[in-house]
N, C-alpha and C positions, 0 to 999 in steps of 0.2 A: 388339743390338749397337749400338754406339756409333764413328763416327768422328772424326778428331781434328778440337779446334778449336784456333781460335787465340787466345790472350788478349792480348785489347787491348795491355797494356803490352810483348808482345815485339814489338812490328811498328813502331814509334816508336823515338825517341831523347830523348823527355821525353814526361811525362806533364801535369805539373801541373794544369791548369784543365781539362783532359779526365776524371782521372783521380775527382778531387774531385767536376764536377757528375756523373759516371755513379753513381760511390757515393751521394749525393745522394737520387740517384734510386733506389737499389736498395731503400733504407733504409727508404720509404714503404708498401708495399704488401704489410705483411704478410699480412691479407686475402686477397690475391688468390692465396698462396700456398698456405693454407689451403682456399681453394676449389679449386686445381688438385689438391690431393694427396685430398682429397677426390670430385672427381672418377674421377679415377685408380681408388680404390679400389672406388667403385661400377663402372665399367667391367671390376673385376676380379672382382666380383661377378657381373657379368652375365654374363663370359667358363665363368664355371662353376656356374650356375645349373641344366641339369639333375642336376649330380653330387648339387646338397644338396637337391634333391628326394626324395634317395634314398640318402644319403651311404655307406651301409653296404652296400648291393647294387649300386650302377651304376657301370661303367667304359667307358671311351672307345671308343664305335663302331667309331673308324676306325683304332685301335690300342692293343689289350685286352690282349694279352699285356706288351705296354712301361707301360702302367698299372698292372699286377700285378707286374714287376717295381720299379714305381717305389716302392708301397707297400711289398714285402718289402723295399725300401732304407732308407725309415723304420723299418720293424722291425730290420733289422741295427744302423742306430744306436743304437735303442733298448738292443737285445739288448747289444752293447759294452760299451756305459755301463756298465751297468746287472750284466754279469757281469765288467768291469774284461779284458776281451778287445783282440787287437790288431785294429783294425777296418781294419786293411790286409788281412786274408785272413780268409777265413770258410772252417768247413767243417759248416753249416748247410743250406748246397744244393749238390749235387752231390757228395755223399758218397761215398766216403772222401777223394775228389782235393779236393775244396774248390773255390776259387774267389778269383783274386786280385783285389782289390777295385779297387786302383790301375788293372791293366788292364782296367777295367769303369770302365761311366759310373757311379758309384758317390755323387756327390751326399753326397762325405764331408764338406765346410764347411756344408753343410746339418743332413744327419740327425745329426751328433754334437751340434750345439749344442742342437739342438732334441728333442735325446732325452726331459729330463720328460716335453712337453707329448704326445712320442708314445705315452709310457707312461700317461700321465693318457687323453687323449683316441681314441686308437688309431692305427691307419696310415691309414684309412682316411679318416677326417677331417681328419687333417693333412696329406696328398695334396691332395685338393681345397681347404684351406686355404694351402696354402704356394705351389700352384699359383694362382692369385688374386693373392697374395701378393706371389710372385717380378714377375707381369706391371704389377703397379700399383707397385712398389719403381724398377722398371727405369726407368718411365715417370720416377718422382720424382726422383731421379737424374740422367737428363737434361734432367730440367726446371732445377733447381738449377744444373747446369753453364749450362745454354742463357742461365738468366735472369740470371746473377750473372757469368759472361765473354764473353757473344758478342753478344745482342740486348739493347733498352731494355725492348722491350716485352712487359709480363707475355702477355700474349694470343698474343704470337709465341712463347713459350717455350712455353706451353701446349701449343700445335697441337705444335710438334716433338716433346716430351716424349710425348705421346701415341703421336703416331706413333713413335717411335725404341721404347715400349715394349709397341705392340699393331698396330705392324705385320703386313701379310699373311703374311709369310714365319712370322714370331715366331707368332700365332697358330696359325700350322697347326702348327707344332712343341707347342703345348698343348696336341693331341690326345696323350696319353700321354708326352710329353718335357719336364716340367719343367724338365731340365739346359737345354733351351735356351732359355729365358724367364729363367733367371736371371742376366740381365744387369748388375744393377744397381752390380758395381763397374767396368763398365767404362768407362763416361761418367767417374767418376772418376781410372781408372787413363790413360785418353787425357788427362786435363785435365794430368796430373801429368806426361805425359810433354812436352807440348809446355809448360811450365813448368820444366823440366829446365836450360835455361840463364837460367834468372833471376840475375844474380850476387849473392854473397853468398849464398845461400838453396843450396847444390846439395848441404851434408849432412843437411841437410833434405827433402828434393824427394829424395833417394837412396831413402833409408830408407823414409819412407812412401811410394813407388813400390815398391819391393821387397817392402814387408808386405802391399800391394793385391796384387798379382802372384804371390805367394807363398798367399795366400787364397784365388785366382781358381783356381789350379791342381787346390784341393781341391774345386770347383764346376762348372766345365767347361773342361778343357783345350783343344777343340776351338775354343771361343770366343774364346781367351787367342789361340790362334796366330790367328784370325782378325784380332783386332784389331794383333797386333803386326804382322800382313802391313801391314794397313792405314796403321799410323801408321810404317812404313817408308816407303810410299809419299810418304806424307805428308810426314815431313820431307824424303824428298829432293826431292817438289815443292817445299817451301819454301828449303831451298838452291839451286838454282835461281831460281827467280822474287824469292826476298831473299838473295843473295849476299854482300851487306858485314855485310848485320845479321848473317844464319847464322855467318860467320865469326868475328864479334866476341862471340855464345855457344856458341861451340864448344870451346873450355877448358871453361865451368861445366857445359856440357851436358855433355861425356864423361864428366866427373869423378863427376856426378852419375847418369850411366846406368850407370857401373860399379861405383860404390858399390852402385845399386838389384840390376841383375844379380845381384852379387856375396850380398850380403844373402839374395836370393830364391833362389840357389841353395842356400847355406846352411843354410835352412831346411824346405827340399825334396830337402835331397839323397838322404837314405834313402828314402823315399818315390818319389822315381821311382828310385831305384836297382833297390826290390824291385818296381818296376812291369816293368822290363826284363831282371829278374836271379831275381826272387826262384818262389818254388813260382805253377806253373800260369802262368808267362808266355807270353807266344810274340812272334814276328818278323813283321807284318806280317799282312794279313787272307788265307785264301787265294785263289786268285786276281783277288785287285786285283777284290774286287768292289761297290767303288764307282767304282771309279775312271771307268765307266762314263756316269755320274750327271750328265749337262750339264746347261746349264739351256735350255728349248726357247725360240724368238725368239718364239714366239706369247704365250708365260706373259708377258714385262713387258706387255702391254696386255690382259691376259684381269682378270677379275674373278675374286680367288678364293673357294673355296668357304666360306667359313664367315663371309660377310660378308652383310650384307643385296643387295649386288646380284648374289653371287654362283651359279653356278647348278652344280650335282652333276653336269649331264652334262657339263660342257664340260672337266671332269677323266678324262672316258673316251676324250678323244684327243691331249688334250694333258699327261694328269697325270700320267706314266709316273715320275716320281720327282716330290721333294719341290717343295709350292708355295712357295719360296723369294721369288719377285719378286711375279706376279701383281698390281699395280697399278692394272689397268686403264688403257684410252687417257684419259680425264679427265687423269688425275694426271700421264702419261706426257705430254700435252704442256702441262701448266701445268708440269713439272720443266725441258723441253727452254725454254721461254719465259722460266721467271725465271732459269735460268742466260746465257742471249744477254743478257739483260739486267742482269743484275749482274755479269755475269765482269770488264767492262771496268774496273766500280771496285772491285768487293770482292776482296782477299786469298783469302779464305777461300770466299767462290765460285770460284777459279781452284783451288784444291784439290782440293773437291770435285768440279769437271770433271776432272780427274784419276783422282779416286777411281773415279767412276760410268765412265768408260771403260776405265779398266786393268781392272775387277773386272769389269762386264760380260763384256768380253772372256773372262777366265779363267777365267768359269762356264760358257762353254759348251761344255766337254769334248771328247773325243776327235773326235765327228763333229756337224754340223751341223744339228739339229733346227729343224723348222718345221711347226708343227699337227700334232705327233706322228709325224711324217716323217721319217727321215733322208737327207739330202741324199747328193751327194757330195763336198760341201765339207768339209773335215781341219778339226778343230779345235786349238785350240791346247794342247791337252792329248795329241795322237798326237805331238808333236813329245818326250813328257814320258815316260822310261824306268818302264816300271808299277813297279820294284822299287826308287825311288830311296828312302833313309831320308824317312819322316816324306807324301811326298806319294801313295806304298800305300796308307795310311790314309785318304786326304782323298779328299772328295765334291765335285767339279768345283760343281757348282750350288750350293752352300752357300756359296763366295764371293760370291753374290749377294745376301749378307745387309751385306757390308759396301756392296753400291749400296744397299739399301732403307733403310741408317743414312745413308748421302748425303742419300737422297733427306728424310728427317728432317731433318735439319739443315738444308738448302735452307730445306724451308717455312717453318722459322722467321724465316731470311734474307728470307724472300719478304715473311711478314705482317708483320716488322718495317719494312721499305720502304716498303709500304703504310699502315704507322701512320706512319711520318715525313711523310706527303704534309700540306700544311698548318699543320706544327707547327715550332714553331722549333727547328735543332738545335742537339746539343751544342756547344760548341768547338770546333772542327778541331783534330787532332795537327798535326804540322810535315808528316805527307804526307797532302793535303784526298784524303777520297776512295779510300785506302789502307787503313784501319786497323784491316782485319781484320773490320770489323761491314757490315752491310746499309749501303749509304748512302741518305739522304734526296732525297723529292724535291723538286720546287722546287716554295714555297709558292704557294697561290690554284689549284692543280688539284684542289679537296678533292672534286670528282661521283667522281675517282681511289678515295679510300679506301673509299667501298662495293663500287665496281664488284670491287678491287683482291680484297675482304674474300670478296666471293660466287663469285667464279670460283675462289678457294683451297679455300673450304667446300663445293662443288659438285664439287670434285674431289676431296675425302678423305673428304666424310659415305659415300658409297654403300660406302667402304671400314670403314666401323661393324663391328663385329663381332657373331653372335652367336650364344647358347650353343652352346659344342660339344657334340656333339652326344652321347648317352650310351645304354650299351644296360645291361638286366638280367643280372647274373650271380647262379647259383645260391649261395646262404651256405654254409658249411662243415657238415658231420651234424652233430649234436649231440654222436655218438661224439668229435669233434675239439672242440668247443670248450667241453664240457662238462669234458674233462680222464679221461673215458672209457679214452682210451688209454693214459695211466700203471701203471696195472700190467704192458701188455706190451710195453713201451719200456726198459730199464731203459738206465743211464749207456753210452754206450761203444757202442749199436746205434740203428741207423734205424727208423722206419716209411717201408715202402713202398707209395706212394700208388699209381691205380689211374683213367689212366692215369699214369703216368710222367711227371713235368713236362717241355716241351720248349718249342722255338722256336714250333714248331706245334700238337702237344698239351697237353693237362693244364694248358688256363688255371687250372680250379676250381682244381686242386691243388697247386698254388707257392700260390696265396691260401690253405691250409689251414694252413701254414708262417708266411706273413707276418701273419696274423690270430690267430695263436698266439703270437706275440712270439718265433717261430722255439723254441720249447723243446725242440721233437723234430728232427735233422736227415731231410736225404731226399736223394733220391738223384736225376738229372740236374737240370735245369731251365735256368733262360732267363739266358745269360751266353757270352761271348766268353773259350774256353781255346782249348791248343795241341791239335793234333791230333799223331801220331806223328809227323810231321813238324818238328812247330815251329812251323807256323804256324797262327794263328788262326782259328779256327770257330766258328759258334752253336751253343750248346747242348755239351752231353758227347755224347763219341761213343758210336754206339748200341751197344750187345749186344746179344746175338741175343734174348735176352726181350721186353730194350725193344722191337727190331723188330717181332718177332712180335705182339705187342700194339698198336703204330700200325699194321702192315699189317689187322691185323683190324676195325682199327676203320674203318678206311677201306671194305673190304668190307660190312661190316655183317653179316661173315658168321664162323662158325671155321671154322679151316684142316681137311679131309678127316679129314686122320688125326693124331692128334698122337707122333710117334716117342719112344722111351727116349733120343734123341740130343737132341731137343726138352726133353725133363724132366732130363736130365746138365746140359743148357749152363741150362736152368732154375734146377736147386741151383747152380751154379757161381756165376752171376751174385748172387743171392740172400746168396753166403757173401761175394762180391768190396764186394757197399754191405754188408754187416754186417745183414741183415736180421735183424728178431725177429717182426714181422708184416706180411702184405699186406692193406692194407683198399683196398674196393671201395663207394664210396658211391652215389648217385644221380648215375645220366649217362643220357642218351641211345643210347646202346649196351651200357648193364648189363647185360641178358638177355646177350649174348655172350660178354662178359669174364670175365662170370662162369663163363658154359662153356669159355672158354679156362684160365685160372689155376685152374678144377677138374682139368681134362684134366692141366694140367702138373704142377699140385702130387699129384695123385694121391687126391685127398679133398675132399670137399662143404667148403665155408668155417661158418661161425658164427656167426649173424643176432647181432649184438651192439647194443644200439639202432636207431640206425637205418643201419648198414652190415654190410657181408658182410666176413667177419674170416678170415682166414689164419692161425693161430700157427706161426711157420715154424722156431721155435728149435729141434725136435729134427731138422727135414735140415741144418741148418747149423753141425750143430755136430763 
């Protein structure tokens, strides 16, 4: 997640000496750029290390179902490209109703262009490869923006880029949610937002912004919304702090913004319409399930779980939601001190302070929590209606990702200020010390440089990520991977795996579809779709047979008696699913599930290869 950065040229009336000197400084350290990108790639590999130990048969320990969903998404992109089908909708999951992919986290902007690689390497490899690559790419684009437009020191840009790409909240989401680490376009979007006011370039800036926004919509709309909110707050803050400069740029800014917004809307009009009006679309989430997820105050000073200083035991008390802040107390102290020292002389620091305060407050949710306990103090979201458009879909704690981004930029500013000790400064613009960059300190205090570096390093190093925890998952049966199912599943029919995939049960069976390139459709699944009232719910509405299967698994015992009504409902459900075959592979509840399905279908299964199989075509004609 990136926050607005101010291009130095936007804060002064003239640029000649300063801009030319800065450009000369920027041309030199190409080697530093290579080293920075290489370090980010190594960090990305480190984060995914446990997956690579057995990439075919490991998933996230924290969010295994989300991990499997994104493997399925890579398979969906490959299937859509290879079969030339509409990627906005699919019936390969939740057959026969299907899934609205625009109304879900579909990552189409990634899975479609990477489809050839998915077909070559498989979705498991692509998942791990992309996850580490997205983390490194986000750090890389952040580094580029910081080093070219905000700070002079390449080391400062490296530190800021590393934090923006591998912040605690981002690494937390890397546990099964690669859409939230796919933020490599956001620094470029933010940079372009703050260049819209450049005179004579409004067409180019508007077009570039429109293209970037349109593409980001197909990666992660929620992170785009957070970025838009951050930009709005930052632009307002800039206008208040520098009203004359803002007024001079207002005309070009408005024209470029209108052009960019119009272009983005033109390019995404149909997909957005499809998202809200296409088949299997929905209006809001049932009961506003995320509305109460506010950040715990203690989380800001707590070390995150997936870092070298983290402790899993802590999240049992305050880890009721996502770890979107979890900076640890040393970084919080350093950030506050850096703001105090920089805010008087750096325009960017003042804007960062506004962002940090606004989004910290906004992330607290409807009730203030401290150490996992709800206090009697109402939070800001208590005054916001649950059914407000867009707001009903938001999770307050995720607004804290903007705070994390502000901290990343602040770290770059602080390091750059330390690097300026004892070095002749670049000739100042007409507004000394208020050029948007970090101020340089007085020469002669050389001892401040190593002390400053050490303080920042000691605050950041505890947040170095550890390899994400992974757990083994059973591979699909040979009957599935070898194509033994093909004679049993003609076109237009489905394979019904037991248990039926859902957001709670059936993780392995959802992978059957993903790891066979979605060659057969399955009922149920892990997605968000409409209930009978048109509200969004997780998974397909349970039918009598799927409910009976899940309750049997939970009890690890078959019902005392299977009635004729149970059997009638089972046949009706199989007809609805357009089933041709019911398949049960190896499973911890295999015995009771086989007994249940035998009682429901009135016949024992066949043993075909390594699965139990019921050919139900005679029942559903």
